[in-house]
N, C-alpha and C positions, 0 to 999 in steps of 0.2 A: 482844826481840831482843840480842843482844850483838853490837856491832861490833869489829873487830878491825884493829889497822894496826900494821902498822915497817916500818923501815926496813930498808939492810942486814945494822946489827948488832942488829937484834932479829929476824930472821927465824928464824932457829932456834927457839926459844922459843915466839914466836907458833907457829909450827907443833907442837911440841910440848905447848901449853895445846888448841890443838885436836884435834891427837891425844886425848890423854887425859881428852876432856869432850866425845867424840861426838855425844852423843843432845842437847847443847845447842843452842840456836836462829842458831847462828856466821852470822855476814856478813864473810869476809873482805875488807877492802881493799884489800890489797896491805902493800907489796911483796910480789910472788910471785919474786922469784930473788934473787942474792945481791950485784944490779951497785951500784956505790954511788947512794945515794939520796938527796935529801934530807929530813927527817926532818917540816918543816911542812908538805912536802903531805899527807903522812901522818894529820895531826893535824888537818888542817883535815876532811877526806873522814870519819872518823871522828865529830867533833864536831859536822858538819854534819849528819850520821845520826843523832843523840842526839837533838840537839832539834829538829829540821823530820821529820813535825811531832812537837811533846811528847809523849814518854809516859811517864809516872811509871816502870815499869816496863825501860824503854829504859836499858843503859849502856855505857859504851864500853870499848876495855881495846887501851892504848898503848906499843908495847916500842919502848926502841932502847938505843944502849949502855949511857949511863949512865940514861937515865929522865928527865933535865935538861931535854934540850931538849923532848920531846914535854910535857912538863908544862909546861912556859914557855909553848910556844904553845899548847897548848891550853886553855888560863888565860886568854885574850884573846878566851877567846867567853862572851858570855852566858849565863848560868845553866848554865855546865860550872864545874864543882867538880873539877878534877884532881887525884889524891895523890900524887907518890912514894912508890912502898911497896916495901918493900926486907925487914919481918920483921914480923909478925903481930899484933904488937900494935899498932905502922902500921894495918896495912891494917883491925883491926877501928876503932880509936879513928876514921880519915877518915870510916867511915861513921856511927859512931853519931854525933859531936861534929861534921861538917865534910856531911855529906850526900852523899858525892862519888859522882861521876858518870859517872867513867873514872876507871880503874885506870892505873896508870905506872907498868912496870916494866922495870929495870937491864937488859938481857939479860945485859951483860959482867958484873954482880958479884952475880947471885942463879942459885942452883942451882935445877934445873927441882925439884926438889921442895918448896922452900921456896916457891919462885912459884907452885906446885898450890897452898898452902897459905894462901896469903896470897890468893888467887883466891879455893876455897871458903870464906873469913873475910868477903871482901868482895862476897859477892855473896850472900849468907846471913846479913849483921848490916842491921838495920832502924836508920834511924836514930831517934836516943832523944830529939828531940822537946824540948820544955821550954825551958827557958834558950838551949838551943843553936838555935835557932827565930828569935829575936832576932838570933844573929850571924851564922847564912847569910842571912839578910835582908839586913843590910849588906852581906854577901861579892856577893850577886847584884846590888846596887846598883853603879848605872853612875856612874864618876868623874870622867869626861874628865879623865882629868888635874888635877884639882882638890885633889888630897892636900898 
């Protein structure tokens, strides 16, 4: 399942993504109009769905104006590895090296065509494992502000 959410600044790109891939198993968690919204609310909805119940095939897509806010909020969740992606190489590396499971897109700073390309790469790229597995395990480890 692909869980997707946006705030008001990302709604148009969110709609374009779902329209461009009509055969994919989307679950749209909002927002549904262009009224001003708070991006953390939609990041929360998507992250909860991605992790409960856990499935390696689930992933999320979050879109806000810059992508930064969504990524910051999403990464508060255990076992969410949200990646702010603005080009194809970043999309590929976020999956290969970091096993990212939430794609965050900057709705105001990326064309629909580049977003489609990033999405394609993100969903098709496998985690390379190997030396990166230890790093992902460290990302997943809770720190409880102990750094």
